[in-house]
C-alpha positions as CSV (number, residue, x, y, z in Angstrom):
1,M,-83.0,-48.6,-109.6
2,A,-82.3,-52.0,-108.0
3,K,-78.8,-53.1,-107.1
4,Q,-77.7,-55.6,-109.8
5,Q,-74.6,-57.1,-108.1
6,T,-74.0,-58.0,-104.5
7,F,-70.8,-58.1,-102.5
8,G,-70.8,-61.9,-102.7
9,D,-71.0,-61.9,-106.5
10,K,-67.9,-59.6,-106.7
11,G,-65.9,-62.1,-104.6
12,K,-66.8,-65.0,-106.8
13,K,-65.3,-63.4,-109.9
14,K,-61.9,-62.8,-108.4
15,A,-61.5,-66.3,-107.0
16,G,-60.4,-67.7,-110.4
17,D,-57.0,-66.0,-110.6
18,T,-54.5,-68.0,-108.4
19,K,-51.3,-66.2,-109.7
20,I,-49.4,-63.7,-107.5
21,S,-48.4,-60.3,-109.0
22,V,-44.8,-59.4,-108.1
23,K,-42.8,-56.3,-108.9
24,V,-39.3,-57.3,-110.1
25,I,-36.5,-54.6,-110.1
26,K,-33.2,-55.3,-111.9
27,A,-30.2,-53.1,-111.5
28,F,-27.5,-52.9,-114.3
29,R,-24.6,-50.7,-115.3
30,S,-24.9,-48.5,-118.4
31,D,-22.1,-47.9,-120.8
32,K,-21.2,-44.7,-119.0
33,G,-20.8,-46.6,-115.7
34,T,-24.0,-45.3,-114.0
35,V,-26.5,-47.6,-112.4
36,K,-29.9,-47.9,-114.0
37,Y,-32.9,-49.8,-112.8
38,M,-35.6,-51.6,-114.8
39,E,-38.8,-52.7,-113.1
40,R,-41.5,-55.0,-114.3
41,F,-44.7,-56.6,-112.9
42,V,-44.7,-60.4,-113.3
43,K,-47.3,-62.9,-112.4
44,V,-46.0,-66.1,-110.8
45,D,-47.7,-69.3,-109.5
46,D,-45.5,-69.5,-106.4
47,I,-43.4,-66.9,-104.5
48,G,-40.4,-69.3,-104.8
49,Q,-40.3,-68.7,-108.6
50,V,-39.2,-65.1,-108.1
51,D,-35.5,-66.1,-108.0
52,K,-35.8,-67.9,-111.3
53,I,-37.2,-64.9,-113.2
54,D,-34.8,-63.5,-115.8
55,F,-35.5,-60.6,-118.1
56,S,-33.1,-58.5,-120.2
57,R,-32.9,-54.9,-121.2
């Protein structure tokens, strides 16, 4: 069997996505007073937008 895809072809496919994946962790207090953490992966255009991300429980 001949190889269908070269290494160069794989690189061309991934070049279209310009967003950066960032893991955001938010800490909050529960009703009992314990600290809980919520984490989420978010895609942003620029790393400076990380401070502006807001998500709720």
